[in-house]
N, C-alpha and C positions, 0 to 999 in steps of 0.2 A: 726817803719818798723817791730820790731820784734813781734808787735801784729798782725800786719794784717798778717805776714807770718804764725803766729800761727795758725790765723783764718781760714786763706784758708786750711793750714793742716788740720784743725779738719772739715773742710768740706769736704775735700776729703776722710779724713776716714769714716765720715758716708755716703757719698755716696757709698764707697765700702763696707762699712755695709749693706747698703740698697741691692747694687746689690748681696753680698753674701746671705742676707735673700730671695730674690727674687729667685735667685738661686736653694737655700736650698728649698724653698717652691714650685717651680716647680719641682725639684727633687722627694719631697715628694708625689706630687700628680700625677706625671707620670703613675705609675703603674696602679693606678685605672683608667686612662683614657684610657690606653692600655689596661686594661682589658673590659670597658665599649665597646669600639671599637672593641674588637676581639668578643663579645658577637653579638654585631650588625652585625658585618660581617657573623658570625655563622647562625644567625636566616635567614639572608636575602640567605644564602648558601642554606639551608634547604628548604627555600620558593621556590625559584628556582628548587631546584632537586626535589620536591614534583609537581611542576607545569609541569616539563619536563616529570616527570613519569607518571602524568595523561596523557597529550598528547600523549605520546609514545604507552602507554596502549589502549586509545580511537582512534587514528586514523592512528599510525603506527603498522605495523605487531607484535604482542607478539613473542616470541621465539616459532620455532617447530608449529605457528598456522596459517592457511590458512582461516579459517572461525570461527566466535565466535558467537552462539544464548545464550544471556545471561550469566551465569556461565559455559556453555558448548561449549569445543572446539573441534576442528576438526583439528586433526596432518595433517602435509604436506602430510605424507605416502598415509595416509587415503584420501586425497582430491585427490592425483595422481591417487590413484587406481581406484577411479570414474573416474576421468578426461580421463583414458585411455579408457574406456568404451564405450566412447560418439563416435558415429558414425560422427556427423556432421563434416564435413571438417573445417568450419570456428572456429577458434580459439575461437575467442570472444563468439559464439554460444555455444561452449563446455563448456567454463566458465560460462557462465549464466545458462546453464542445470546443472551442475555440482553445482553452488551455490543454484539451487532450490532445487534439489535434498537433499542435506544436510539440509537446512533450513526448508523444509516441513516436515521431517521423524524425524526431532527433535522437531517440533513445536505439530505435530500428537503424536509422542510415550507419549512425555510428557503430552498432553491432556489424551491421553488414561490412564495413571498413577492416573492424576485427578481423573477421572471417576470410578476409583477403577480396572482398569480390568488389569489382570496380565497374563505371559504366561508361559507354562512349558517348561524343558530344551527341550524336544524332540519336542515342536512347534518352538521355535526358531533355533533349529541344523537344521531344515528342509529347512530354507531360505538360498536362495545363495547369501551374501552379503560380504562384505569385509575382516569383522573379526565377533566375537560373540556379542560386542557391537553392531553391528547393524545389526546382524541377529535377536537380542532380540528387536530393534526399528522395525524392518520392521514387526515382528511377533505381535510387539503391535499397529501399524497401521493397518494390515490385523484384527486382531481381533475388532478392534473400527470400521471399516466399517461393519462387521459382526454385530456387538453388534445393530449399527444402523439400518441395514436392519431386522433385528429380532424384534426390538422395534419400525419399522415404520408402526402404526397403523392408518388404512385410513376406516373411516365411510362414510355409504352413507349420513350424513348429511354434512360431508366436500365435498364430490362430489359435493353435490346439491349447496353449499354456493360458491364453488367455480365456478359451473357452471353459477351462478346468476352473478357473478362479473364479467366473461370474455365470457357470450354467444354471445358478438358480433361479436367476433373472429369466431365463429363456424358457417360457411354460405357456402350455394352450391354457388360454383364459377361461376357456369353458370345462376345465378338468372341477369335477364335481365331488362337493362334500355333504355329510350328514352330520347335525345337531340336534341339540336340544337348547333350548332358548329359555333363561330364569330372569326374574326379576325379585330380587331380595333385599332386606335392609342391611345386610351383611353378606361380605364375600364368602362363598363356598370353600372349605378346604380341598386341598389336591385331595386328601384320602377319605373324603365323604362318601358313606354307601348312600346312592338314590336308587330307587326303583324306576327305573326310567320307563319301563312298560305304561306306567299310569299317566304318562304325558304323551304330547305328541312331538312327532318328530319333522325336523325342518330341513330342507336342503337347499345349497345354493353354490355356485360357482367360486372358485378362488379369487375370480374378480369381485363379486361379492365380498367375499371377506377383505380382501384390499381395503374396501372402505371403511372397516373397522381396525386397520391397522395389521393386519394378520397375513404377511406374507407368505411364511413356510409353515403352515399349518402342521400341528401333528396330533396323533389319533389319543384319545384319552386324556386329554389336558383340558381344563378350565382356561376361558378367557375371559377377561373382563372388557366390555366393549363400551361402557357408557355408567357414569357415576353421577350424573344429573339428577335434581330434587330429592340427594341423599339416600336414591336407589341404585343399587349395583345391578347393571344388567350384564347377564354373564351368559356366555356359549360354551356347550360341552362337546366335542367334537368326539365322534363314535366311528365314523365311516368315510372312506373318501382318499383318494390319491390325486397328484400332480402330475400332470402329462409334461413331461420334457421336452423340449424341441431336441432333435439330433443335431451335432457338430455341421452334418451335410446340409441342414435346413437354415442354418444361420451364420456358414462361413462366409458369405459375402457381407453380410451384414457387420459381422465381426471384423472382416478387413477395410470395410469403411472406417469403423471407429479407430481402428488402430492410425489409419491413414490422417485421421482428424488429428489425433494425438501427434504424429510427426511432424504434423505440416502447423496448422492453427493453434495447437497444445504448445509446441515451443515458441513459437510467437510469442503467447502469453507468458511463457516463464522468461523469456529475453525482457519481457515489459515490465515483469514482475521485479528482476534482477536489475533492470535500470531505473527503476523508481526507487529503491533500496540504494542503489550505488552512487546516483548523482546527488548535487546538492541541489534541488530545483526552488526557484523562487518565482511565484505568482505576485504581481503588482498591480491587478489589475480589481 
């Protein structure tokens, strides 16, 4: 009995020893576990903070910023000064026009800088903008436009090439055509034989035909001009021709068109490229 009690006592002591060891081991490892846990929590917190910061900058209005083109910011005060100048009473339209003003002037002035265009103090101080920053930008845009005008070289070869590509649009409006008009339940096939002598012939100018979407009429061809009420209204052109203007007659007009392409057209191209190039943010 004593041996049994002694054995039981020894077992209890061993269990207590194991429990003490377990507690000691846990107590010894616990600081490291807590340290790793804190590091993980800190990393997660930094990741969340970084994500929030990115979303805040990209999608939420930054501090004192109404508009951003790339790294260039428009302050609330600058934005409000232009907004107040917009005469349109519709608030949405005023905001849209203000956004366009700042975006365009920033894109074009930055393009002017890329091309090496500069302005003097006197040149930008003559601009009536909201501050010297935008006085300079406005002067740069004005000088960019002038630069394009000065360098808009238009040669006779360019004019001739343009005429060859577009001469079909230079015609005399009163060029006359004769045709037959029909109304039917189904469209007439191209090879259909009709005794046209039994019908009345009509006539009209190319300007009249343009109303039906016929800009380059061809002889002996059917044209469907309307399909309302499940009826096909067609004309068959039998005679006529288009009188085209000569190069000499349209040379000045073509020259003006080419000049617009090389000036205002290039400005629009710069804007298109800028809207694609820059990360633009509107916060109003």
